GUMARPA-738823 format. One record per residue (C-alpha): residue in one letter; residue number from 0; z, x, y. Coordinates in nm, 2 decimals. Each point is the difference from the previous one (the first is absolute). Example, Ala and Ser with C-alpha at 12.3 -4.5 7.8 and 13.67 -1.06 7.14 Angstrom:
! GUMARPA-738823
PT|A|0|0.78|1.23|-0.45
PT|S|1|-0.07|0.14|0.34
END
This chain:
! GUMARPA-738823
PT|M|0|7.25|-6.54|-2.13
PT|R|1|0.14|0.30|0.19
PT|D|2|-0.20|0.31|0.05
PT|L|3|0.04|0.28|-0.26
PT|Y|4|-0.05|0.36|0.12
PT|V|5|0.00|0.33|-0.18
PT|N|6|0.16|0.31|0.16
PT|T|7|-0.19|0.32|-0.07
PT|L|8|0.32|0.14|-0.16
PT|V|9|-0.11|-0.20|-0.30
PT|Y|10|-0.26|0.27|-0.05
PT|K|11|0.24|0.29|0.06
PT|K|12|-0.13|0.21|-0.28
PT|L|13|-0.36|-0.02|0.11
PT|L|14|0.10|0.09|0.36
PT|D|15|0.24|0.28|-0.09
PT|T|16|-0.26|0.17|-0.22
PT|G|17|-0.28|-0.05|0.25
PT|A|18|-0.20|-0.20|-0.24
PT|K|19|-0.05|-0.27|0.27
PT|K|20|0.06|-0.04|0.37
PT|Q|21|0.14|-0.31|0.15
PT|S|22|-0.34|-0.11|0.13
PT|E|23|-0.12|0.00|-0.36
PT|L|24|0.27|-0.24|-0.12
PT|F|25|-0.12|-0.30|0.21
PT|A|26|-0.26|-0.09|-0.26
PT|D|27|0.25|0.02|-0.29
PT|V|28|0.25|-0.22|0.19
PT|K|29|-0.28|-0.25|0.08
PT|R|30|-0.10|-0.02|-0.37
PT|L|31|0.36|-0.09|-0.09
PT|G|32|-0.03|-0.31|0.22
PT|A|33|0.25|0.11|0.26
PT|S|34|0.00|-0.14|0.35
PT|G|35|0.07|0.33|0.16
PT|I|36|0.11|0.37|-0.02
PT|E|37|0.28|0.20|0.16
PT|C|38|-0.10|0.35|0.09
PT|R|39|0.25|0.28|0.03
PT|R|40|-0.01|0.26|0.27
PT|E|41|0.13|0.28|-0.22
PT|Y|42|-0.31|-0.04|-0.22
PT|F|43|-0.24|0.09|0.27
PT|S|44|-0.10|0.37|0.02
PT|E|45|0.21|0.25|0.19
PT|N|46|0.04|-0.08|0.37
PT|V|47|-0.14|-0.35|-0.07
PT|K|48|-0.36|0.06|0.10
PT|P|49|-0.17|-0.30|0.17
PT|E|50|-0.29|0.01|-0.24
PT|D|51|0.22|-0.06|-0.29
PT|I|52|0.15|-0.31|0.17
PT|Q|53|-0.34|-0.12|0.11
PT|R|54|-0.13|0.01|-0.36
PT|C|55|0.27|-0.25|-0.09
PT|G|56|-0.09|-0.21|0.30
PT|K|57|-0.36|-0.02|-0.12
PT|Q|58|0.11|-0.09|-0.35
PT|A|59|0.22|-0.28|0.14
PT|V|60|-0.31|-0.15|0.16
PT|Q|61|-0.22|0.04|-0.31
PT|T|62|0.26|-0.14|-0.24
PT|G|63|0.14|-0.26|0.23
PT|L|64|0.36|0.11|-0.10
PT|S|65|0.28|-0.06|0.25
PT|V|66|0.18|0.33|0.08
PT|L|67|0.36|0.10|0.06
PT|Y|68|0.10|0.35|0.11
PT|S|69|0.31|0.18|-0.12
PT|V|70|0.13|0.29|0.21
PT|P|71|0.30|0.20|-0.13
PT|E|72|0.14|0.07|0.34
PT|K|73|0.27|-0.14|0.22
PT|L|74|-0.06|-0.28|0.25
PT|F|75|0.32|0.08|0.19
PT|I|76|0.12|0.36|0.07
PT|D|77|0.35|0.02|0.15
PT|G|78|-0.02|-0.34|0.15
PT|S|79|-0.35|0.04|0.15
PT|V|80|-0.34|-0.10|-0.11
PT|S|81|-0.19|0.27|-0.19
PT|P|82|-0.24|0.18|0.23
PT|D|83|-0.25|-0.01|-0.28
PT|L|84|0.00|-0.37|-0.04
PT|E|85|-0.33|-0.05|0.19
PT|K|86|-0.17|0.27|-0.22
PT|Y|87|0.11|-0.20|-0.31
PT|L|88|-0.14|-0.32|0.15
PT|Q|89|-0.32|0.17|0.09
PT|E|90|-0.04|0.11|-0.36
PT|G|91|0.08|-0.35|-0.12
PT|G|92|-0.27|-0.13|0.23
PT|M|93|-0.26|0.25|-0.15
PT|I|94|0.08|-0.15|-0.35
PT|G|95|-0.01|-0.35|0.13
PT|A|96|0.36|-0.05|-0.10
PT|R|97|0.17|-0.33|0.08
PT|S|98|0.34|0.17|-0.02
PT|V|99|0.16|0.35|0.03
PT|K|100|0.33|0.07|-0.18
PT|L|101|0.25|0.27|0.10
PT|N|102|0.35|0.11|-0.10
PT|I|103|0.27|-0.14|0.22
PT|G|104|0.15|0.32|0.12
PT|E|105|0.29|-0.01|0.26
PT|P|106|-0.02|-0.33|0.20
PT|D|107|0.34|0.02|0.16
PT|G|108|-0.04|0.03|0.38
PT|I|109|-0.34|-0.17|0.01
PT|D|110|-0.02|-0.22|0.31
PT|K|111|-0.24|-0.23|0.18
PT|N|112|-0.21|0.29|0.11
PT|G|113|-0.06|0.09|-0.36
PT|A|114|-0.07|-0.36|-0.08
PT|C|115|-0.26|-0.02|0.27
PT|E|116|-0.17|0.32|-0.11
PT|I|117|-0.03|-0.13|-0.36
PT|A|118|-0.13|-0.34|0.13
PT|R|119|-0.26|0.17|0.22
PT|L|120|-0.13|0.22|-0.29
PT|V|121|0.00|-0.28|-0.25
PT|D|122|-0.19|-0.23|0.24
PT|S|123|-0.24|0.28|0.10
PT|Y|124|-0.10|0.08|-0.36
PT|R|125|0.03|-0.35|-0.14
PT|I|126|0.18|0.13|-0.30
PT|E|127|0.33|-0.12|-0.15
PT|L|128|0.28|0.25|-0.04
PT|T|129|0.26|-0.01|-0.27
PT|I|130|0.30|0.20|-0.12
PT|E|131|0.12|0.04|-0.36
PT|N|132|0.32|0.04|-0.19
PT|D|133|-0.07|0.34|-0.16
PT|Q|134|0.18|0.20|-0.27
PT|T|135|0.22|0.20|0.24
PT|L|136|0.37|-0.04|0.10
PT|A|137|-0.11|0.01|0.36
PT|N|138|-0.26|-0.29|-0.02
PT|G|139|0.07|-0.18|-0.32
PT|R|140|0.34|-0.15|0.01
PT|L|141|0.01|-0.38|0.02
PT|N|142|0.24|-0.03|0.29
PT|F|143|-0.20|0.25|0.20
PT|V|144|-0.33|-0.18|-0.06
PT|S|145|0.16|-0.33|0.08
PT|D|146|0.15|0.13|0.32
PT|T|147|-0.33|0.16|0.10
PT|L|148|-0.19|-0.32|-0.05
PT|E|149|0.26|-0.19|0.21
PT|L|150|-0.03|0.26|0.28
PT|L|151|-0.38|-0.03|0.00
PT|H|152|0.03|-0.38|0.01
PT|K|153|0.25|0.02|0.29
PT|L|154|-0.22|0.23|0.20
PT|S|155|-0.32|-0.20|-0.09
PT|I|156|-0.16|0.31|-0.13
PT|P|157|-0.32|-0.10|-0.19
PT|V|158|0.06|0.19|-0.32
PT|G|159|-0.02|-0.17|-0.34
PT|Y|160|0.17|0.10|-0.32
PT|T|161|-0.13|0.13|-0.33
PT|F|162|0.25|-0.10|-0.27
PT|D|163|-0.02|0.25|-0.29
PT|L|164|0.15|-0.16|-0.31
PT|G|165|0.06|0.32|-0.20
PT|N|166|0.13|0.23|0.27
PT|W|167|0.34|-0.17|0.01
PT|L|168|0.09|0.14|-0.34
PT|W|169|-0.02|0.36|0.14
PT|L|170|0.29|-0.10|0.22
PT|H|171|0.19|-0.20|-0.27
PT|E|172|-0.07|-0.32|0.19
PT|D|173|-0.07|-0.34|-0.17
PT|P|174|-0.37|-0.09|0.07
PT|Q|175|0.07|-0.37|-0.05
PT|N|176|0.29|0.02|0.25
PT|A|177|-0.23|0.18|0.24
PT|L|178|-0.25|-0.28|-0.03
PT|K|179|0.26|-0.25|0.09
PT|K|180|0.11|0.20|0.30
PT|V|181|-0.32|0.13|0.15
PT|G|182|-0.29|-0.13|-0.21
PT|A|183|-0.07|-0.29|0.24
PT|R|184|-0.10|0.26|0.26
PT|A|185|-0.25|0.17|-0.22
PT|T|186|-0.36|0.01|0.12
PT|V|187|-0.13|0.22|-0.29
PT|F|188|0.15|0.02|-0.35
PT|H|189|-0.02|0.32|-0.20
PT|L|190|0.02|-0.06|-0.38
PT|K|191|0.13|0.25|-0.25
PT|N|192|0.26|0.01|-0.28
PT|V|193|0.25|0.27|-0.07
PT|S|194|0.20|0.15|-0.28
PT|S|195|0.32|0.18|0.09
PT|S|196|0.04|0.19|-0.33
PT|D|197|-0.02|0.37|0.07
PT|G|198|-0.02|-0.07|0.37
PT|P|199|-0.20|-0.28|0.16
PT|H|200|-0.37|0.00|-0.06
PT|T|201|-0.28|-0.25|0.00
PT|V|202|-0.12|-0.16|-0.32
PT|P|203|-0.24|-0.27|-0.11
PT|L|204|0.11|-0.33|0.14
PT|D|205|0.14|-0.15|-0.32
PT|D|206|0.18|0.32|-0.09
PT|G|207|0.24|0.01|0.30
PT|E|208|0.33|-0.14|0.10
PT|I|209|-0.12|-0.24|0.27
PT|D|210|-0.10|-0.36|-0.07
PT|W|211|-0.32|0.05|0.20
PT|R|212|-0.14|-0.35|-0.07
PT|R|213|0.32|-0.15|0.15
PT|A|214|-0.03|0.23|0.29
PT|I|215|-0.36|-0.11|0.07
PT|R|216|0.11|-0.36|0.00
PT|A|217|0.28|0.08|0.25
PT|C|218|-0.22|0.19|0.26
PT|P|219|-0.20|-0.18|0.27
PT|E|220|-0.31|-0.16|-0.14
PT|D|221|-0.24|0.09|0.28
PT|I|222|0.04|0.38|0.00
PT|P|223|-0.21|0.27|-0.18
PT|L|224|0.13|0.11|-0.34
PT|V|225|-0.07|0.37|-0.06
PT|M|226|0.02|0.18|-0.33
PT|E|227|0.15|0.34|0.09
PT|Y|228|0.08|0.23|-0.30
PT|P|229|-0.19|0.26|-0.20
PT|I|230|-0.19|-0.13|-0.30
PT|D|231|-0.18|0.23|-0.24
PT|G|232|-0.33|-0.11|-0.13
PT|A|233|-0.26|-0.27|0.10
PT|E|234|0.09|-0.24|-0.28
PT|V|235|0.37|0.02|0.08
PT|I|236|-0.08|-0.06|0.36
PT|R|237|-0.20|-0.31|-0.09
PT|R|238|0.27|-0.13|-0.23
PT|E|239|0.27|0.04|0.27
PT|F|240|-0.22|-0.16|0.27
PT|N|241|-0.08|-0.30|-0.23
PT|K|242|0.37|-0.04|-0.07
PT|V|243|0.07|-0.04|0.36
PT|L|244|-0.30|-0.22|0.06
PT|N|245|0.10|-0.23|-0.28
PT|A|246|0.35|-0.02|0.14
PT|L|247|-0.14|-0.11|0.34
PT|I|248|-0.23|-0.25|-0.16
PT|C|249|0.29|-0.15|-0.19
PT|E|250|0.21|0.00|0.32
PT|E|251|-0.27|-0.19|0.18
PT|A|252|-0.04|-0.25|-0.28
PT|K|253|0.36|-0.10|0.03
PT|T|254|-0.02|-0.07|0.37
END
């Protein structure tokens, strides 16, 4: 069965109110039965203090959870590699992350020199790097994402792809069509469901517009599946987690 992760956005209310820090969520995620956790850079304290990140690294070792690291910054800036990429990879290393995710940014103009720079850093830190279709016009349109992935492949740039199921609806794109076009390139799958009434917003999985079970079946079978949407309350979190877990168990039973 594929690995099921929990993004710390699931605990948004606790993090926003200061009731818990990200390092204090590892035990909760472990108790759910998850394989791993995805930490978010924006939920570390101001200026991203090393000790905050190191606490998460210690928790990763203690709980045995695999870690992903989400960074809400651009990988490419005006056709060049972000000058902060090494810093983000260093932070990922402190957590023990297997992968660091960034926004795409502006890849037009990237060349072999940029490709070599990314390859050198990824090899040096032994961390995978991914980009995501986000909720913005600049980075979330299907054709743009598809063209970017093709460019990365053409230049042999070692960057994976985090396919976010719900983000497509912010751009009025069809998630199932997106799966057909770029889903096979995914190396991480972000799971959420969305309602478009009164503007797009995340909702419990069975209350949204996307056939999420069908989407799971259509995505690559060997990549991490990450629950990434706010859920209010421990019991609701467990119900949503078990819903996904049961879907994965049923999927495996059919193969």
